[in-house]
C-alpha positions in Angstrom: -124.0 -206.7 58.1 -123.1 -210.1 57.2 -121.8 -211.7 53.9 -118.8 -211.4 51.6 -117.0 -208.0 51.4 -117.2 -206.7 47.9 -114.5 -203.9 48.1 -113.0 -201.4 50.4 -112.6 -197.6 51.0 -110.5 -196.0 53.8 -112.1 -194.8 56.9 -111.5 -191.1 56.2 -113.5 -191.8 52.8 -116.7 -192.7 54.5 -116.9 -189.1 55.8 -115.8 -187.0 53.3 -115.9 -189.0 49.8 -118.2 -192.1 50.2 -120.4 -191.5 53.0 -124.1 -192.4 53.4 -125.9 -191.9 50.5 -123.3 -191.7 48.0 -122.4 -194.0 45.0 -119.5 -196.0 45.0 -118.0 -197.8 41.9 -116.7 -201.2 42.9 -115.3 -203.3 39.9 -117.9 -203.0 36.9 -120.6 -202.4 39.7 -122.4 -199.4 41.4 -123.3 -199.5 44.8 -124.8 -197.0 47.5 -123.8 -196.8 50.9 -127.0 -197.6 53.4 -127.9 -195.4 56.2 -126.8 -195.6 59.7 -130.3 -197.5 60.7 -128.6 -200.5 59.0 -125.1 -200.2 60.0 -123.8 -202.9 62.3 -124.1 -202.3 66.1 -121.5 -201.4 68.1 -119.0 -204.1 68.5 -115.4 -204.8 70.3 -114.0 -203.5 67.0 -115.4 -200.2 67.2 -113.9 -197.1 68.7 -115.5 -194.2 70.2 -114.7 -190.8 69.7 -115.7 -187.9 71.8 -115.4 -184.4 71.0 -117.4 -182.6 73.8 -118.2 -179.5 71.8 -119.5 -181.3 68.7 -121.5 -183.5 70.9 -123.7 -180.9 72.4 -124.0 -179.0 69.0 -125.2 -182.1 66.9 -127.2 -183.5 69.8 -125.1 -187.0 70.2 -124.0 -188.7 73.3 -120.5 -189.8 71.2 -119.0 -190.3 67.7 -117.9 -193.5 66.3 -115.1 -194.5 63.3 -116.9 -196.2 60.6 -116.7 -200.0 61.3 -113.9 -202.1 59.5 -114.1 -205.3 61.2 -113.7 -208.8 59.1 -115.7 -210.2 62.2 -118.4 -212.7 60.6 -120.7 -211.3 63.4 -120.3 -207.7 63.3 -119.3 -207.2 59.8 -118.8 -203.8 57.8 -121.0 -200.9 56.1 -123.7 -202.2 54.2 -124.4 -201.4 50.7 -127.3 -201.4 48.5 -127.3 -201.8 44.3 -127.9 -198.6 43.0 -128.9 -197.6 40.1 -131.2 -200.7 39.9 -131.4 -199.9 36.4 -128.9 -202.1 34.6 -128.2 -203.1 30.7 -126.7 -206.1 29.1 -123.7 -205.4 26.6 -125.1 -208.2 24.7 -128.5 -208.4 24.3 -129.1 -204.6 24.6 -131.8 -205.0 27.1 -132.6 -202.3 29.8 -134.1 -203.2 32.8 -133.9 -203.6 36.6 -131.5 -205.9 37.8 -134.2 -208.3 39.4 -135.3 -208.8 35.7 -131.8 -210.0 34.6 -132.2 -212.8 37.3 -129.6 -211.2 39.2 -129.6 -212.3 42.4 -125.9 -211.8 43.8 -122.7 -209.8 42.7 -121.4 -209.2 40.0 -125.1 -209.1 38.4 -125.4 -211.1 35.3 -127.9 -211.3 32.5 -129.3 -215.5 33.1 -129.8 -215.4 29.2 -126.6 -213.9 27.9 -124.3 -214.8 31.0 -122.8 -211.5 30.8 -121.8 -208.8 33.4 -124.9 -206.4 33.6 -123.7 -202.3 33.2 -125.2 -200.2 35.7 -127.0 -196.9 34.3 -124.8 -194.3 33.5 -127.4 -192.0 34.8 -129.7 -191.0 37.6 -132.1 -188.1 38.7 -131.7 -186.1 41.8 -133.3 -183.4 43.6 -132.0 -180.4 45.8 -133.9 -182.0 48.8 -132.0 -184.8 48.5 -133.8 -187.7 46.9 -132.1 -190.0 44.2 -133.7 -192.4 41.8 -133.1 -194.2 38.5 -133.1 -192.1 35.5 -137.0 -192.3 33.9 -136.1 -194.0 30.4 -139.3 -195.2 29.6 -140.6 -191.7 30.2 -137.9 -189.9 28.5 -138.8 -192.6 25.5 -142.6 -192.2 25.5 -142.5 -188.6 26.3 -143.8 -188.5 29.8 -146.3 -191.9 29.8 -146.9 -193.4 32.8 -145.3 -196.9 32.4 -145.3 -200.2 30.8 -148.4 -201.8 30.1 -150.6 -199.0 30.0 -151.9 -199.3 26.3 -151.8 -203.0 26.3 -148.6 -203.6 24.3 -145.7 -205.0 25.8 -142.8 -203.0 26.2 -139.2 -203.8 26.6 -136.5 -201.3 26.7 -133.1 -201.8 24.5 -129.8 -199.1 25.3 -127.4 -199.0 22.3 -124.3 -197.1 22.3 -123.5 -196.5 18.7 -119.7 -196.2 19.8 -119.0 -193.2 17.2 -118.4 -190.7 20.0 -118.7 -190.5 23.5 -121.7 -187.9 23.0 -125.1 -188.3 24.5 -126.4 -188.3 21.0 -125.0 -191.7 20.3 -126.7 -193.3 23.2 -130.0 -194.8 22.0 -133.0 -195.8 23.6 -135.7 -197.8 22.3 -138.7 -200.0 23.1 -140.4 -203.1 21.4 -143.8 -201.2 21.2 -142.3 -199.5 18.1 -142.1 -196.0 19.5 -139.5 -194.1 17.5 -135.9 -194.4 19.0 -134.7 -191.2 20.8 -131.2 -190.6 22.3 -129.7 -189.1 25.5 -129.3 -185.5 23.8 -130.2 -182.8 26.2 -131.1 -185.2 29.3 -128.6 -183.6 31.7 -129.8 -179.7 30.7 -131.4 -178.1 33.8 -134.9 -178.3 32.7 -134.9 -181.4 30.9 -137.6 -183.6 32.5 -140.0 -180.8 33.2 -143.2 -182.2 32.2 -141.7 -185.6 31.8 -141.1 -186.5 35.0 -141.4 -185.4 38.5 -139.6 -186.1 42.0 -140.4 -189.4 43.3 -139.1 -188.4 47.0 -137.3 -191.7 46.6 -134.6 -192.3 49.6 -133.2 -195.6 49.0 -130.5 -195.5 51.2 -132.9 -195.7 54.1 -134.2 -199.0 52.8 -138.3 -199.5 53.4 -138.8 -196.1 54.2 -141.6 -194.6 52.5 -141.1 -192.0 49.5 -141.6 -188.2 50.7 -143.9 -185.7 49.0 -141.4 -183.3 47.2 -142.3 -180.6 44.8 -138.6 -180.2 43.3 -138.1 -180.8 39.4 -135.5 -183.4 39.2 -132.5 -183.1 37.1 -130.7 -185.9 35.4 -126.8 -186.5 36.0 -124.3 -188.8 35.6 -124.1 -191.2 38.3 -120.3 -190.4 38.8 -120.4 -186.4 38.6 -119.8 -184.7 41.9 -122.8 -182.9 42.2 -125.0 -186.5 43.0 -123.2 -186.0 46.7 -121.8 -183.2 48.9 -121.0 -184.3 52.3 -122.0 -181.8 55.2 -119.0 -182.3 57.4 -118.7 -180.7 60.8 -115.7 -180.5 62.4 -113.9 -178.9 65.4 -110.4 -179.0 66.8 -109.9 -180.5 70.5 -109.0 -177.1 72.6 -108.4 -176.4 76.1 -109.8 -177.0 78.2 -111.4 -180.0 76.6 -108.1 -181.1 75.2 -106.6 -181.1 78.9 -106.1 -184.7 80.2 -108.2 -184.0 83.3 -111.1 -183.7 81.1 -110.3 -186.9 79.8 -110.2 -188.3 83.0 -113.3 -187.2 84.0 -114.8 -188.6 80.9 -113.8 -192.0 81.7 -115.8 -191.7 85.3 -118.5 -188.9 84.2 -121.3 -191.5 85.0 -120.3 -191.7 88.6 -119.3 -188.0 88.9 -122.2 -186.3 87.1 -124.4 -185.9 90.0 -122.3 -186.7 92.9 -123.6 -184.3 95.8 -120.2 -184.1 97.3 -117.3 -184.4 95.0 -114.7 -185.1 97.2 -116.3 -188.1 98.9 -116.9 -189.2 95.4 -113.3 -188.7 94.4 -112.3 -190.5 97.5 -114.4 -193.9 96.7 -113.4 -194.2 93.1 -109.7 -193.6 94.1 -109.1 -190.3 92.4 -108.1 -188.4 95.0 -104.5 -189.2 95.0 -104.2 -188.9 91.4 -100.5 -188.7 90.3 -100.9 -186.1 87.8 -104.0 -183.9 89.3 -104.9 -182.5 92.3 -108.6 -182.9 94.0 -109.1 -179.0 93.0 -108.2 -179.8 89.3 -110.4 -182.4 88.9 -113.6 -180.8 90.5 -112.9 -177.4 88.6 -113.0 -179.9 85.4 -116.2 -181.6 86.5 -118.1 -178.3 87.6 -117.1 -176.7 83.8 -118.6 -180.0 82.2 -122.0 -179.5 84.4 -122.3 -176.3 83.4 -121.4 -177.1 79.7 -124.5 -179.7 79.9 -126.8 -177.4 81.5 -126.7 -175.4 78.4 -124.7 -172.2 79.8 -122.3 -172.2 76.8 -122.7 -171.6 72.9 -122.2 -174.4 70.7 -123.1 -172.6 67.4 -120.6 -172.9 64.8 -119.6 -169.0 65.3 -119.2 -169.5 68.7 -117.1 -172.9 68.0 -115.1 -170.9 65.5 -114.3 -168.1 67.7 -113.4 -170.2 70.6 -110.6 -172.0 68.2 -109.5 -168.6 67.6 -108.8 -167.6 71.1 -107.2 -170.6 72.1 -105.1 -170.3 68.7 -103.9 -166.9 69.6 -103.1 -167.9 73.3 -99.8 -169.7 74.4 -100.8 -173.3 75.5 -97.4 -174.7 76.7 -96.8 -178.8 76.5 -97.4 -180.5 79.7 -96.6 -183.8 81.2 -99.2 -186.7 80.3 -101.3 -187.1 76.9 -102.3 -183.5 75.7 -104.1 -182.6 72.3 -103.1 -179.0 71.8 -99.6 -177.3 72.2 -99.6 -173.9 70.4 -96.5 -171.8 71.4 -95.8 -168.5 69.5 -92.7 -167.5 67.1 -91.3 -164.1 66.4 -90.7 -162.7 63.0 -90.6 -158.8 62.6 -90.0 -159.4 58.7 -93.2 -161.1 58.1 -94.8 -158.5 60.0 -93.3 -155.6 58.1 -93.6 -157.2 54.7 -96.8 -159.2 54.8 -98.8 -157.6 58.1 -98.7 -160.9 59.5 -98.8 -159.7 63.3 -99.2 -163.1 65.0 -97.4 -166.6 64.1 -98.2 -169.5 66.3 -96.8 -173.1 66.0 -99.2 -175.3 66.4 -97.2 -178.6 67.6 -100.0 -180.8 68.2 -103.8 -180.6 67.4 -106.6 -183.2 67.0 -109.5 -182.3 64.8 -112.7 -184.5 64.7 -114.8 -184.3 61.3 -118.3 -185.4 61.7 -120.6 -186.9 58.8 -124.1 -184.8 59.9 -125.6 -185.4 56.5 -125.1 -184.4 52.9 -126.6 -182.4 50.1 -127.6 -183.2 46.3 -127.0 -180.4 43.6 -125.7 -177.8 45.5 -123.1 -177.6 48.2 -124.1 -177.5 51.9 -124.8 -174.2 53.8 -125.2 -173.9 57.8 -128.2 -171.6 57.4 -130.1 -174.4 55.0 -130.5 -177.3 57.0 -133.9 -178.0 55.2 -131.5 -179.1 52.2 -130.0 -181.3 54.2 -130.8 -185.2 53.4 -130.7 -187.6 56.5 -127.9 -190.5 57.6 -130.8 -192.5 59.0 -134.6 -193.2 59.1 -136.9 -190.9 60.9 -137.7 -193.7 63.6 -134.2 -195.1 64.0 -132.1 -192.3 65.4 -128.9 -193.4 66.8 -127.3 -191.6 69.6 -124.1 -190.9 67.4 -122.7 -190.1 64.4 -119.6 -191.6 62.1 -116.5 -189.3 62.4 -112.8 -189.5 62.1 -110.1 -188.0 64.1 -106.8 -186.2 63.0 -103.5 -186.0 65.2 -101.3 -183.7 63.9 -99.6 -180.1 63.4 -99.9 -176.5 62.2 -99.2 -173.2 61.6 -101.6 -170.4 62.6 -101.2 -167.0 61.4 -102.7 -163.8 62.3 -102.8 -160.6 59.8 -103.0 -157.1 61.5 -106.0 -156.2 62.1 -105.8 -152.3 61.8 -103.6 -152.5 58.9 -106.7 -155.0 57.1 -109.1 -152.7 58.3 -107.8 -149.3 56.1 -107.1 -151.8 53.4 -110.8 -153.2 52.7 -112.2 -149.5 52.8 -110.7 -148.4 49.8 -113.6 -148.5 47.3 -112.0 -150.3 44.7 -111.2 -153.1 47.0 -115.1 -153.2 47.7 -116.0 -152.8 44.2 -113.6 -155.8 43.0 -115.5 -158.2 45.6 -119.0 -157.3 44.5 -120.0 -159.6 41.8 -118.7 -162.5 43.8 -121.3 -161.0 46.8 -123.8 -160.9 43.9 -123.0 -164.2 43.0 -123.1 -165.8 46.3 -126.7 -164.1 46.9 -127.9 -165.3 43.5 -126.9 -168.9 44.7 -129.0 -168.6 47.6 -132.1 -166.7 45.9 -132.5 -170.2 43.8 -134.0 -172.0 46.6 -135.6 -168.8 48.1 -133.4 -168.4 50.8 -131.2 -165.3 52.4 -127.4 -165.7 52.0 -126.0 -166.8 55.7 -123.2 -164.2 55.2 -121.6 -161.0 53.3 -118.5 -161.8 50.9 -116.3 -159.6 52.2 -112.5 -158.4 50.9 -111.1 -159.6 54.1 -112.5 -163.4 53.6 -111.8 -163.5 49.9 -108.4 -162.2 50.5 -107.5 -164.0 53.7 -108.8 -167.5 52.0 -106.6 -166.7 48.5 -103.4 -166.1 51.0 -103.9 -169.4 52.5 -104.0 -171.2 49.0 -101.2 -169.7 48.1 -99.4 -170.9 51.2 -100.4 -174.3 51.1 -99.4 -174.7 47.5 -95.8 -173.4 48.4 -95.5 -175.3 51.5 -96.6 -178.6 49.5 -93.3 -178.0 47.6 -91.0 -177.2 50.9 -92.4 -179.4 53.5 -92.7 -182.8 52.3 -96.3 -183.0 52.3 -98.6 -183.1 49.3 -100.9 -180.3 48.8 -104.1 -183.0 49.4 -102.4 -183.9 53.1 -102.5 -179.9 54.0 -105.9 -178.4 54.8 -106.9 -174.6 55.6 -109.0 -173.9 58.5 -110.1 -170.0 58.2 -111.1 -167.4 61.2 -112.4 -164.5 59.7 -114.9 -162.3 60.7 -115.1 -158.6 62.0 -113.3 -159.9 65.5 -110.9 -162.4 63.6 -108.5 -162.1 60.7 -106.3 -165.3 60.6 -106.2 -168.8 59.6 -104.6 -172.4 60.3 -102.7 -174.5 57.6 -102.5 -178.0 59.4 -102.0 -181.7 58.5 -105.5 -182.8 56.8 -105.0 -186.9 57.1 -104.1 -189.3 59.6 -102.8 -192.0 57.1 -99.9 -192.3 55.0 -98.7 -188.6 55.1 -98.9 -188.5 59.1 -97.7 -185.7 60.9 -93.6 -185.3 59.8 -93.0 -182.1 61.6 -92.8 -180.5 58.1 -95.4 -178.0 58.8 -93.7 -176.2 61.9 -90.1 -176.5 60.5 -91.5 -173.9 58.0 -91.5 -171.3 60.7 -88.9 -172.7 62.9 -85.9 -172.8 60.0 -86.4 -168.9 60.4 -87.6 -168.9 56.5 -91.2 -167.7 57.1 -90.8 -164.4 55.2 -88.9 -166.0 52.3 -91.6 -168.7 51.9 -94.6 -166.5 52.4 -93.4 -164.2 49.7 -92.4 -166.6 47.2 -95.9 -168.0 47.6 -97.1 -164.7 46.9 -94.7 -164.2 44.3 -95.5 -167.3 42.3 -99.3 -166.6 42.0 -98.9 -162.6 40.8 -98.8 -164.3 37.5 -100.4 -167.2 36.1 -100.2 -169.3 32.8 -103.5 -168.7 32.1 -103.1 -164.8 32.0 -104.2 -162.3 31.0 -107.5 -164.2 30.9 -107.4 -165.3 34.6 -106.4 -162.1 35.8 -109.1 -160.1 33.7 -112.2 -162.5 34.6 -115.0 -161.2 36.2 -116.4 -164.3 36.9 -115.2 -167.8 37.2 -115.3 -171.2 39.0 -118.3 -172.6 40.5 -121.6 -170.3 40.5 -119.1 -167.6 39.6 -117.7 -167.5 42.9 -114.4 -166.7 42.0 -112.7 -163.9 39.7 -108.9 -164.2 39.0 -108.6 -167.7 40.3 -108.0 -171.2 38.3 -106.3 -174.4 38.6 -103.1 -172.9 37.3 -102.5 -170.8 39.9 -104.5 -171.0 43.1 -107.0 -173.7 43.1 -106.4 -176.7 45.6 -107.5 -180.1 46.0 -110.9 -179.9 47.2 -110.3 -181.9 50.3 -107.9 -179.1 51.2 -110.6 -176.2 51.0 -113.2 -175.5 53.3 -115.1 -173.5 50.8 -115.0 -175.9 47.8 -112.5 -173.7 45.8 -114.7 -170.9 45.6 -114.6 -167.2 47.2 -110.8 -166.9 45.7 -109.4 -164.1 43.8 -105.4 -163.1 44.0 -106.0 -159.9 42.6 -107.0 -158.6 46.0 -103.7 -160.0 47.3 -101.3 -158.7 44.7 -103.2 -156.4 42.4 -103.9 -156.2 38.8 -101.9 -154.5 35.9 -104.2 -151.8 35.7 -104.7 -151.8 39.4 -101.0 -152.7 40.8 -101.7 -151.0 44.5 -105.2 -153.0 44.6 -103.6 -156.1 46.2 -103.3 -156.2 50.3 -99.3 -156.5 50.1 -98.7 -154.2 47.1 -98.1 -151.2 49.7 -94.8 -153.0 50.8 -93.5 -154.1 48.1 -93.8 -154.5 44.4 -95.4 -157.1 42.6 -95.3 -157.5 38.7 -98.0 -159.2 37.1 -97.2 -160.3 33.6 
């Protein structure tokens, strides 16, 4: 993609915030990031990323960092102008940019020589399609298009300026039809009988529109529901994080089908490697062969279970490059007070985050792939996906499973989570789907505990909360969570997370974190709430107590309830920690 750059974002944002199909504001203009089929080919400035477990699950050969090159030959990430509908602030005309004579950036009205203003509104559907807001049909009550009645139709948009409400945005037409405002246009069924989904996917270029029966919904183009990234991530854990596997990766083409590995290692000069013996290399090759033969489970639940096992085992630091170092720490006080029976210092970790698709209107779900919009045209499937890698540190905490099982069998505890589970089922029912899991007291409590500790450590460790991230390991077999550095740029890996354990103040830190959320400045409204958050998926949780920046939470700030951790004024023993020390709710 050649041409003059129009703006810039960080590479990490092209995975989480401004990925394929998303809208990005650059100055006074609005653009959409184009599909992978229009990205530049691999060039000398591109970096390849490998994470064997994710490659197998997603069916690709490798991952690559989003291109960031000033080379005229290879270019950068391509974008298209969207929304196409623009308005002139001088003559108030409302039309697609090409009708103004705009051919380059910044787009201007050829008559007024004023920069055009992109439409504030777009229409999306749950299947991932997006199009310009149908101003003509909204004004003409569902009429098909201009010119059908022989009259000239030129739309105009005028904002009265009295307020920022939709009722002060007026749409008119030269045909003389009565002007209407945008009042009510953003409500859920506003376009029913006026406009149907066009099935348009502008980020894919000239790909034909799909047949779609979804009811589109109008949204402001900057709304968060216009684009949700569907990101898959995995930690590099043994054996794939070991240096011998990286050595095998570099020579895999030669070793993949070699009938006699010892002879082949002699031929390519690896028989006398200074770090790894012949037996270690052969063992790594055989493990890779078994993995490629499909003898291992690569589902998301299996990946999490493998990581959980690695985080609960000791992996000492060894000579040479190593992506995973995990060593234990003993603290009897933490176990007695908070039910945390294992503490692991993850001194080094590597996480690979891959953009596998995106959704609109609703957050992505692993059991709902039909709602995931594609990143590329159907006949241009690449053998790679865009990804970033994060090198950092973290702390893994595991809760006492026996104590946890006793607590979650209480009837009051189960009743507390029932409204959240019901709301979760209703979210899936809207799309005619079964829920992908049951929302349990264990999940909500551990998730809330992770949020409280992140908020506390952001004050003590030197990292901002947005630079920390949670990774939950919760099921019948798992009961832990990892808090780790979530950024690869400005915050880096400063050692502040592991220092929270090695300082010997972990028990005080956890206690302070729980005390801090035992009351909220929004109480009693917060603690007495029966439903809160997106789709009513929270209870006692708000921005004044446990919510985090959304980049830090893998559940989009849902499935939270601090009452399950600390209790309530009416039920002080409801909380998981209430039996070991008192929490005063205020």
